[in-house]
C-alpha positions, 0 to 999 in steps of 0.5 A, a space after each residue: 630936009 637937013 640940006 634945006 635947013 643948012 642952006 637956009 642957015 647959010 643964007 641967013 648968016 651971009 645976009 646978016 654979015 652983009 647987011 649988019 645985024 642991026 640993019 637985018 633985024 630992022 628989015 625983018 621988023 619992017 617986013 613983019 609989020 607989012 604982013 601983020 605979025 609984028 608982035 611975034 617977030 618983035 619979041 623974037 628980034 628983041 631977044 635975039 638983039 639982046 643976046 647978040 649985044 651980050 655976046 659982043 660985050 662979053 667977047 669985047 671984055 674978054 679981049 680987053 682983059 686978055 690984052 691987059 694980062 698979056 701986056 702986064 
């Protein structure tokens, strides 16, 4: 069972990297709309999208601060 979860996680990670996270989540929403579970998936993708945006902005800010401190 653990091996199957690792394979699924790796495939999802590679799909997100290959498509880009915005395209990946948009595709998930379109697929959920076709099968009729849009509200559940929309909540999950919106919260995940917000978390990813926070992580990216925090890492960008940290990189800028590190660069400014290094150049000073």
